[in-house]
C-alpha positions in Angstrom: 120.3 100.9 90.5 117.7 101.6 87.7 115.0 99.9 89.6 115.5 102.6 92.5 115.2 105.6 90.1 111.5 106.0 90.2 111.6 106.0 94.1 114.7 108.3 94.2 112.7 110.6 91.9 109.7 110.7 94.4 111.7 110.4 97.5 109.7 112.8 99.7 106.6 110.6 99.2 108.6 107.4 99.7 110.1 108.9 103.0 106.4 109.7 104.1 105.2 106.2 103.1 108.3 104.5 104.9 107.8 106.6 108.0 103.9 105.8 108.2 104.8 102.2 107.6 107.3 102.0 110.5 104.8 103.7 112.9 102.2 101.2 111.8 104.4 98.3 112.4 105.5 99.7 115.9 101.7 100.2 116.9 100.6 96.6 115.4 103.5 95.3 117.8 102.0 96.9 120.6 98.2 96.3 119.7 98.4 92.9 118.4 101.5 91.8 119.9 100.9 92.8 123.2 104.3 94.7 123.4 104.2 97.8 125.5 106.6 100.6 124.4 109.4 101.6 126.5 110.6 105.3 126.7 113.2 104.7 124.0 110.7 102.9 121.9 108.6 106.0 122.0 111.6 108.3 121.4 112.2 106.1 118.1 108.4 106.7 117.1 109.0 110.4 117.7 111.7 110.4 115.0 109.3 108.7 112.4 106.4 111.1 113.3 109.1 114.0 112.4 110.0 112.5 109.2 106.4 112.0 108.5 105.6 115.7 108.9 109.0 117.0 107.2 108.3 114.9 104.3 104.8 116.0 103.7 105.9 119.7 104.3 108.7 119.0 101.7 106.2 117.7 99.2 104.3 121.1 99.6 107.6 123.2 99.5 108.9 121.8 96.2 105.6 122.6 94.4 105.6 126.3 95.4 107.0 128.9 93.2 110.9 128.5 93.3 110.4 125.3 95.3 112.1 123.0 92.8 115.7 124.5 93.9 115.0 123.0 97.3 114.6 119.3 96.0 118.1 118.3 96.8 118.3 120.0 100.3 115.0 118.2 101.4 116.5 115.0 100.6 119.6 115.9 102.7 117.4 116.8 105.6 115.4 113.3 105.3 118.8 111.6 105.4 119.8 113.4 108.4 116.4 112.7 110.1 116.8 109.0 109.5 120.3 109.2 110.6 118.8 110.6 114.1 116.3 107.7 114.3 119.3 105.1 113.3 121.4 106.7 116.2 118.3 106.6 118.8 117.6 102.8 117.8 121.3 102.0 117.8 121.5 103.4 121.4 118.3 101.4 122.3 119.6 98.3 121.1 123.0 98.7 122.7 121.2 99.3 126.1 119.2 96.3 125.3 122.3 94.0 124.8 124.0 95.6 127.9 126.6 97.3 125.7 125.9 100.5 127.8 123.5 101.6 130.2 120.1 102.9 129.1 118.2 105.9 130.8 117.9 105.4 134.3 114.1 106.0 134.5 113.8 103.1 131.9 116.0 100.2 133.3 114.3 96.8 134.2 114.2 98.1 137.9 113.3 101.7 137.1 109.7 103.0 136.7 107.9 104.3 133.5 104.4 104.9 132.5 101.8 102.2 132.7 99.0 101.1 130.4 95.3 101.1 131.3 95.5 97.1 131.7 98.6 97.5 134.1 96.5 100.1 136.1 93.7 97.6 136.2 95.9 94.8 137.3 97.5 97.0 139.9 94.0 98.0 141.4 93.4 94.1 141.4 96.2 93.8 143.7 98.9 92.6 141.2 102.3 93.9 140.7 102.9 96.1 137.9 106.3 95.7 135.9 106.4 98.6 133.2 108.4 97.9 130.0 112.2 98.3 130.2 114.6 99.9 127.8 117.2 97.5 128.8 115.4 94.3 127.8 114.7 93.1 124.3 111.0 91.7 124.3 111.2 90.5 120.7 114.3 89.1 118.8 114.5 88.0 115.1 117.5 86.8 113.6 119.7 88.0 116.3 118.3 91.6 116.2 115.9 93.2 118.6 113.1 95.5 117.4 115.5 98.3 118.1 118.4 96.8 116.1 116.2 96.2 113.1 115.0 99.9 113.4 118.6 100.9 113.3 119.4 98.9 110.0 116.1 100.1 108.4 116.8 103.6 109.4 120.3 103.7 108.1 119.0 102.1 104.7 116.5 104.9 104.6 119.1 107.3 105.1 121.2 106.0 102.6 118.5 106.2 100.0 117.8 109.6 101.1 121.4 110.5 100.1 121.1 108.9 97.0 118.1 110.8 96.2 119.9 113.8 97.1 122.6 113.0 94.8 120.3 112.4 92.0 118.5 115.7 92.7 121.9 117.5 92.5 122.9 115.9 89.2 119.7 117.1 87.6 120.4 120.7 88.4 
């Protein structure tokens, strides 16, 4: 636990870095791995973009006059935001493993947006198959990307809660 203390004391910065890292990883899978995001993948990214903005704003807020009193609350808000991300990722992973249906417009037979490469292929006469929310394009150790995102988001929510508790104890 003592090893976590420096991170918990600067949790808003750590949350910002974690959100940026998760976005970078998602974009790397897309750019270098050729894995186009489906609608639910993009929803998961939206949560991280929100966390990125919140954590940056919170870092400014706590440095304003009277701002330190908001330290614990900002960590609780980040915990809630990471829990939302966990929920979206869990829903996506469940749809991939056919535990429940995903959004209708994002099923393997549904239609979603297409990339420029897909459009070029389409214009060349090839059939275009957009990414589907109910198919896991990548699996590691039995979990899809959405599954790993759920686990990581849950861990980040727990760390946010620990940071909030630590901030409350300081007051």
